[in-house]
N, C-alpha and C positions, 0 to 999 in steps of 0.2 A: 503493500499500499504505498510506502513511503517513496518507493520508485515513482509510482503514479503521480505522487504529489509532486516530486521534483520536476517529471516532465511536463506537467500541467502548468507550473509555476515558472519554469523556463519558456514555455509558448507563450503565457500572458506576458512575461518581462519582454519578449522579441517584438510582440504586437505593440506593447506601449511604446517601445523606443521607435518603431516605425512610426506609430500614431504621431509620438511628439516631434519627431525629424522632419515629417511631412506638414506639420503644423506650423512649425518654425519657417520652413519654406514658403508656405501658403500666406502667412503673415507678413512676412518679408516681401512677398510679389504685393500683397496688399498696400504696404508703405510705399513701395516704389512706384507702383501705378498711380496710386493717389498724390504722390509728388510729382508726378509726372504730368498731372492733370486729366487722366483718363483711367477710373477706377475700373476694376475687373471684378463683376459681379461673382462671377463662379467661386473666387478666393473666400468671400465672406461665409458662403454656404458651406464650402468645404471645411473651413476653419470651425464653424459650428459643430459639423458632424465629427470632426477629429476631437473637439473639445469634449463632446459628450463620452466618446470612446475613453480619452484619458481619463476623465473624472471618474467615470464609473469602473473601470477596470483597476484604477490607482485604489479606490475605495475597497475592492476585494482585496488586493495586495495587502492592504493594512490589516485586514482580519487574518491574513496568514501569519504575518508578522507581528502581532499584538501591538498595533500601533493605531488602533482606530480610536475614536473619540466614543468614550461611556460615560455613564453617568456614575459618579464614584461617592454619591451622598449616602447610600444605604451599604457601601462594602464592609466599612467596620463593623456594623451589625451583623451581615451575612458571615463575616469571618469569625465572629463568635458561635454563630452556629456551625462553623465546620467548614474547613477550605473546600472541601468535596463538595458540599451543598453548595457553596458560591459556586463554583466550577460549574454544576449542574446546571442551576440557574441561569447562569450565565449563556450555555448552550442553548437551553430551553427557550430563551427570551430571543437568542440570535437567530435560530431556526425558524420559530415562529415567525418573526419580524419578516425575514426575507422569503419566507415561503408566501405571504400574503402580498409583500411587495413583487414578486416573482410572477404570482398568480395575475395582478392586475398589469403588469409588464408584458405579459404572456397576452392577455386581452388586447393591449395596444397594439402589439405586432400582429396579431390576428385581424384584428378589425383593419387596419393599415393594408394587410395583404387582401383582404376579402373586397375593400374598395377601390383597390388600385392606386393608393393616394401615392403621388409623386411630389418631389421636390421642384420649386418653380425653375431653378437656375440649372441644375445639373440633369435634371430629369429622373434622378433614381429613387427608388421606392424610399416612402417615409420610414418603412419599418427599420430602415438603418438608423435612425434615429433613436428607435425604441428598443433595438436588438442589444444595445450594450447593458441597458438596465437589467434584461432578464438574464443576460450572460453572466452579469456581476452577483446578482442574486444567488445563480446557482453555485458560483464561484465562492462567495460568501458562506454559503451553506456548507458546502465542501470545507473550506477553510476552517470554519468553527468546527466542525466535527473531528477534523484531524489533529488541529492544536490541542482539543481536548481529551480526544481518547485513543488517537494514534501514535501521535509523536510524543512520545514519554517526556524528552526535554522540556516541551513548551507546556506540557501539562504539569510539570514541577513548577515552572516558572508562574503559571497561573495560579496553582495552589500557594507557594511561597510568597509571591509577589503581592498577591490579591488582586490579579488582574491588571497589574502595572504595566506599562509597555516596555518591551526590549527590541531592540534591533533586529532580531531575527532568531530561529530556533537554535542557531550556534551561539547567540549569546545567554541562552538558557542554560547550557551545559557548563558554563565558567561558575 
């Protein structure tokens, strides 16, 4: 399972790198075209799509590395009930949230496919804007389950540090 985990996140990292690189080039083209007095409309639409992909995939990566935002108000109370309980609650809340969000994202994608919605300038299906949300929800559930139940080092970090962030599973081993 950890081998699958490594492959999945390497692919996600590669997609993120490609999106950021193309986003930087696209925004650069926007700046140059506006300075030249001839705005290129496709650059704005493409940059919006790429921004969505980077934002949602980046959010999913945060769950894998335990760097995601969370509400820490109840953590001291939960830790008194036992670190294992806090981890199970963390998993249940995360999985429930992303299942609901994923369900709605799947509905958006299905609707956009059913009605054949297309972007105004590029002419691509609008599902391209909703698909990263669906993918990110699936990845966030996967990451939450792996960090809590498969990867022993992140499980230890979750229990020991009370869900405090670390820069990755390798940091939890130290």
